[in-house]
Every structure is written in structure tokens, then in C-alpha cells.
C-alpha positions, 0 to 999 in steps of 0.5 A: 217827418209831419205826417196828415191823416184824414181820418174822417174820411177813412172812417167814412169809407169803411162804414159805406163800404160795410153798409153797402155789403150788408144791404146788398147781401140783405137784397140778395137773401130777400129776393131769393125768399120773395121769388120761391114762396111767391107765386106771382108770376111777376115775382121772377120779373121783379128779381130780375130787374132788382139783381143787376142793382144788388150785383152793381152794390155788392161789386161796390162795397168789395171795391171799397173793401179793398180800399178802405178795410184791407190791412195794412192801410196804405197810409200806415205802410207808406209811413213806415216806409218814409219812416225818420225822413225828417222834419222837412218832409211832409205827408198828406193821406186823404187831404188833398185831390190826391190821395197821398201827397209827400212834400219834401225838399225834392219837390212835390210828390203824389203817391199812386198806391197799389196794394195788389200782390200778382205779377205785372210788367210795365213797359214805359206806360203800359202795364200787363198782367199774366192772367187767363180768361177765366182769372180775369173774370174772378179778378172782376168779382173780386174788384182786385184789377189793376186797371192803368196805373199810368192813368191813375197816377197822371190824373192825381198828379194834374189834381194836386198840380192845380192846388200847387199853382193855387198857393204858388201861382207862377212858380217852376214847382211840378208835381211828380207823380210816383207808383207805389206797391205796398204788397211784400208779394207783388214781382214787377218786370219794369222796363223804361217806366214813363213815371217811376214804379217803386216798391214801399219795401225799402229792401226792395229795388227800386224802392221809394226811399231809395228813389228819394235819397237819388233825387237829393243830387238834383235840384227841384222847385218845391213848396216854401214854408210860407206857402205850406202855411197857405195849404194848411190854412186853406184845410183848416191845419195848425201852420208849421210856425205855429208849433211851438217848441218843435224840435226836429230831434224828436221826430227819430224819438217819435217814430221809436215811441211808437213802435216800442211798448214804453212803461207809464212810469218812464213817460212820466220820468221824461215829463219831469214828474216828481212822484215823492212831492207828497204835497202835489195834487192829483189831477186827471188827464183826458184824451177825447176824438171829435171827427179825425182829431184828438184832443189832450188835456187837463180836467178842470172840474169833472171829466163830465163836464170837460166833455160837455164843454169840448162838445159845445166847442167842436159842435160834434159828438165827442168820445172819451178815448181815455183818462188817467190820474197823476200826480202832476197833471200839468206836466204829463199834458205839456210832456204829451203835447210835445211828444205828439207836436208834429201831428198837431193839426188845429190848436190844441188837436191832433192827427193821432194814429191808432198806435198813438192811442194804444200808447196813450191807453197804456197809461193806466191809474195813478203814475208814481 
């Protein structure tokens, strides 16, 4: 399965959430100190005027923290739930008008995700939560009220439908909205929902994976590879036809690699690095990050020169994630490029996950 994650969007919202929280906290502390220490009668009036703004900032930061800082992240849960679907599927996180979009042989789906952990009942398009007035008030302060999943899912589907009609005008493709709950503790009572309501956990029913399996028996219009390439070009991603040396059977191996601690020696064995060749010159592999993308390459001169050249090319700050010495840098670079080919997003740039980066960072020093 192809996975595309807009990490820059995630990091930006995480930063905004942190900034809003500390600004509102500092404002409240400063307001109390000013009110109690000032003899001016207008101090209380000023505090009353500022307090609603600070409360708004606090609630906004809490809401954003629930969406962007709370672990596990929705995209990670969805990827785990859909792992192993195969090369015919692509999932996009925080890139399109809808936050999570799955495209496969069964059609185009928007996944409206909820992390909530309480008990809910859905009948048709109406949702009910078992909560007293005080619980609802506390829920408002924690910003964990469910809202209206039906309206949210319909909105996401309509937004994505516009993009589909742009790249595939006149087609019969209809974006299908799905509502997915990611928490293992949520309890749902489902009665004839207008929009499918599913669990991310494949062990619970109805599950997202089970729903997709049931859809294979029917025929729905979906995007062609050419139309997918058009979307890739619109968003600056590499097209499927540009993925050189892609092997569909590598998907299952890659998924297993992300959860297993593979020794560096094993990686080099797969890369066919001849460690016994004493005449082989040592070289350095680097992994750098610019925005949400990572680049894997071989140092030609020095690491600083390579980073400066990449910085000029990317026209933004570049962070060195990792570097290590190996006996055959070209073969190692080729292996890593093949390993993450399905996550290649733009030329030599890859959308690596935290697990991918942690795996690479296990490659330490000279590998023999």
C-alpha cells in the first residue's frame, strides 16, 4: 500500500497547539498577577475583557492538542489497520481537502476519524451520547465532545468529490464517506447508519478492513492510474510510473520491516554489500530532512558540503537525521531507495515515518 503523509502539516499544527497553550497560560497568570497587585480600579475591567479571549485560546489549544498531539496519531492507526492491502491501494493523510483519503479498486473513500473512547449510539444519521449535563460541560472544557460525525463525513466527501471531478470530469466516480473510530475502548451501538460506521481495529465488527473486503464483490468506479498521476502532479508527488524498480511483493516485506528490529548486518546482506573486499573504499550515507520529506544519499566530498548543496536545492532548512560509514555506499543507497520506494514522493525525496527513521538510525558506524 502506498502511504503519503503530509508531515509538515502535522508539525505545523502541533507547533501552533503548543504556542496557543503557553500563550493562554502566560496570559492568565499575568492577568491574575496584574489584578491582585494593581490598586487601579480599571484592572478588574481589563481582566474581564481579556479573560474571554484567553479562554478561547485555551479551548482552541486543547482542541488542537486532541487532534494533533494525542497519541496514537490517526494516520498511524489507519496504516496499521490497513497494512498489507497491496500495491493497488493508496492512502493520503492531510494532503487532500479531506484529512484521510483511501483510493483502491473498490473506489475512493474519505475516512472521517474519531478518537473518542465513550459509548455512543447511532441511528440513521443521528448520534446519541450517554452523558449528563455536568459531563457535557466537562466534555466541552476538555473539547472531547463528539459533535456530528454524519455532517463531518458528508462535508469531507463533498470536498474530495470536487477534486475527483477536477481530475476525472464526466466520470461516474462517487466518493464514499466512512466514519472510523480508532480507540480500542469506544463502544458503539449501530442501527442502520446512513454512512458506514466502523472500528479501526480489525478484530472488532464492523471493522474498516472487513468493510473493504465486503466491497470487493461489487463493482464501483474508481480512479485510473493516469488520473492518480494527475493528482500526484497537482500536489507535487512522484507518479507511480516514475517509481523505478517497484516490486509489489516488497510491500509485505516493508510492512514487516517497520515493526521488527533488523540488525544492520542483515540490511547489508540484502544490499549485497561485500564486506570482505578489502579494496572497497569506505563511504558515508546520509539521511537529511527538509520539511516533511527525507533524502537518502551518498556523501561525495564532505557531509557539510552535501547538506549545503541540498539546502540550496530545497531552498529551506535541512536537518541531518543520521549518517554512517559503510564499505559500499552505492549499494547501500540503492537498497534503501528500493526499501522505501513506495514512500517516494518527489524525485529522490521520501515520506518516511518515525518507524522508518528509527530503523535507519539503528545503522551505526562501519557495517561489516
